[in-house]
C-alpha positions in Angstrom: -30.6 7.1 45.2 -32.1 4.7 48.2 -32.8 6.0 51.4 -31.4 5.2 54.6 -32.8 2.7 57.2 -32.9 4.2 60.6 -34.2 2.1 63.4 -35.5 4.2 66.1 -35.9 2.2 69.4 -38.0 4.4 72.1 -37.1 3.6 75.6 -40.3 3.9 77.2 -42.8 1.6 76.9 -45.6 3.9 78.0 -48.5 4.4 74.8 -48.3 8.4 75.6 -44.6 8.8 76.5 -42.6 12.0 75.7 -40.1 9.7 74.0 -42.5 8.0 71.3 -44.0 12.0 70.8 -40.0 13.0 70.5 -39.5 10.1 67.8 -42.6 11.4 65.7 -40.8 14.4 66.1 -37.7 13.3 64.4 -39.6 11.9 61.7 -41.4 15.2 60.8 -37.9 17.1 60.8 -35.4 14.5 59.4 -33.9 14.6 55.9 -35.4 13.1 53.1 -32.3 10.9 52.7 -33.4 9.1 56.0 -36.1 6.7 56.5 -36.9 6.2 60.0 -38.7 3.5 61.2 -39.5 2.6 65.2 -38.8 -0.2 66.4 -40.8 -1.8 69.5 -39.2 -3.2 72.0 -41.5 -4.1 75.0 -42.1 -7.7 73.8 -38.6 -8.9 74.4 -38.5 -11.6 77.0 -35.1 -10.8 79.0 -31.9 -11.9 78.0 -31.2 -15.2 79.3 -28.6 -17.2 77.3 -30.5 -20.5 78.1 -33.2 -19.4 75.4 -30.4 -18.5 72.4 -30.6 -22.0 71.7 -32.3 -23.6 68.6 -35.7 -24.7 69.5 -36.1 -22.1 72.7 -35.6 -18.8 70.4 -38.0 -17.1 71.4 -39.8 -15.6 68.0 -39.5 -11.8 69.1 -35.8 -12.0 69.5 -35.7 -13.0 66.1 -38.1 -10.9 64.4 -36.0 -8.1 65.9 -32.9 -9.4 65.3 -34.2 -9.5 61.6 -35.1 -6.2 61.7 -32.0 -4.2 63.3 -30.1 -6.8 60.3 -32.0 -4.9 57.8 -31.1 -1.3 59.1 -28.3 1.0 58.4 -28.2 3.4 61.3 -29.9 3.7 64.4 -31.3 6.5 66.5 -31.7 6.0 70.5 -34.2 7.8 72.3 -34.7 7.5 75.8 -36.0 9.0 79.3 -33.8 8.7 82.4 -34.7 6.0 85.2 -32.3 6.5 87.9 -29.6 7.8 86.2 -29.3 5.4 83.3 -31.4 4.0 80.4 -34.9 1.9 81.2 -34.0 -1.8 82.1 -36.4 -2.8 78.4 -33.5 -0.5 76.2 -30.4 -2.5 77.9 -32.2 -5.7 77.5 -32.9 -4.9 73.8 -29.3 -4.1 73.5 -28.4 -7.2 75.4 -30.7 -9.6 72.7 -29.3 -7.8 69.4 -26.2 -8.4 70.4 -25.6 -12.1 71.3 -24.3 -14.5 70.2 -21.7 -11.7 70.2 -20.2 -13.1 66.6 -23.9 -12.4 65.2 -24.4 -8.5 66.9 -26.8 -6.9 64.9 -24.7 -3.4 66.5 -21.3 -3.9 65.2 -20.0 -0.8 63.2 -23.6 0.6 62.4 -23.7 4.1 63.5 -26.1 5.9 66.1 -27.2 8.8 68.1 -28.8 9.2 71.5 -31.3 11.9 72.3 -32.8 11.9 75.8 -35.6 13.7 77.5 -36.9 14.1 80.7 -39.5 16.4 82.6 -36.4 17.3 84.6 -34.1 20.5 83.4 -30.8 18.3 82.3 -32.8 16.4 80.1 -32.1 12.8 80.8 -27.8 13.4 81.2 -27.0 10.2 83.0 -28.9 8.1 80.7 -27.4 9.6 77.5 -24.1 9.2 78.8 -24.7 5.8 79.9 -26.4 4.5 76.7 -23.0 6.1 75.2 -20.8 3.8 77.2 -22.8 1.0 76.3 -22.9 1.6 72.4 -19.1 2.1 72.6 -19.2 -2.0 73.9 -21.1 -2.4 71.0 -18.9 -0.5 68.4 -22.0 1.8 67.3 -20.0 4.4 66.4 -21.9 7.6 68.1 -22.4 10.7 67.2 -20.8 13.0 69.2 -22.1 16.5 68.7 -24.4 18.3 68.8 -25.3 16.4 72.1 -28.9 16.3 73.0 -30.6 16.5 76.2 -33.8 17.6 76.0 -34.6 19.0 79.3 -38.6 20.3 80.2 -40.0 18.0 77.4 -43.5 18.4 79.2 -43.5 21.2 78.1 -42.9 21.1 74.0 -46.0 19.0 73.0 -49.8 20.1 72.6 -52.3 17.2 74.2 -52.6 15.5 70.4 -48.2 14.6 71.1 -47.3 17.6 68.1 -44.1 19.6 68.7 -45.3 22.8 69.3 -42.5 24.7 70.5 -40.4 25.8 67.7 -36.6 26.4 69.6 -37.1 22.5 69.9 -37.8 22.1 66.6 -35.3 24.0 65.1 -32.4 22.3 67.6 -34.5 18.7 66.3 -33.9 19.9 62.7 -30.0 20.9 63.0 -29.7 17.4 65.1 -30.8 15.4 62.2 -28.7 17.7 60.0 -25.7 16.6 61.9 -26.9 13.0 62.0 -27.3 12.6 58.7 -23.8 13.4 57.7 -22.7 11.2 60.5 -24.3 8.8 59.1 -22.7 9.1 55.8 -19.2 9.8 56.9 -20.2 6.1 59.0 -22.1 3.5 57.1 -21.1 0.5 56.7 -20.0 -0.7 52.6 -21.8 -3.7 51.8 
C-alpha cells in the first residue's frame, strides 16, 4: 500500500518557530499511511504576473509548483499575524494557483492548524486561510478545528512536544485528517 504524500506548509520563516516545532510533532503522531514533508516557502519571490512568462519564471516557483503537484494532500500550519495569515503563506498560495488553468491546489484535500502564544490560538488566521482555500478548491477538513493557544508552553528547549494533552489532540486531529484525505483524495 502506497503512502499518501502530504505537503506541509509552515507559515512562519523563523527557524525556531512554534509552527515549525508543531509540524515536527505532527510527523511524530501521524498515522503510518501518511508521509509528511515540509515544503519551504521562504525563497518564493512575491507573485508578479510579469514573472510568470517563459524566460522570466523564477526557478523557485517552478520547483515549488512541481513539489506541490506531486503531493496528494496538504497541511497548513500557521501563526496569526494581524488577524490573518503571514504574507509568505499567502504568497505561496498565490504562486501555486497561477496560472489558473495549472493550479497545484485544485481538488486536493487539506487541513489547517494555527498556533499562537496567546489564548485564542490563531482563530482569525485559521478562518482567513480557510476562506482562501475555498477559492482555490482545496476541500478543507472542518472538524476537528485546530487553534492551539498558549503554544509557547507545550515544547521543551529542544523543540520537543512535552504536553500530553496537546499530543493527544494532535493524534486525534491526524486520525481525522487521514479519514478526510481518504474520502476526498483525487483519483488519478
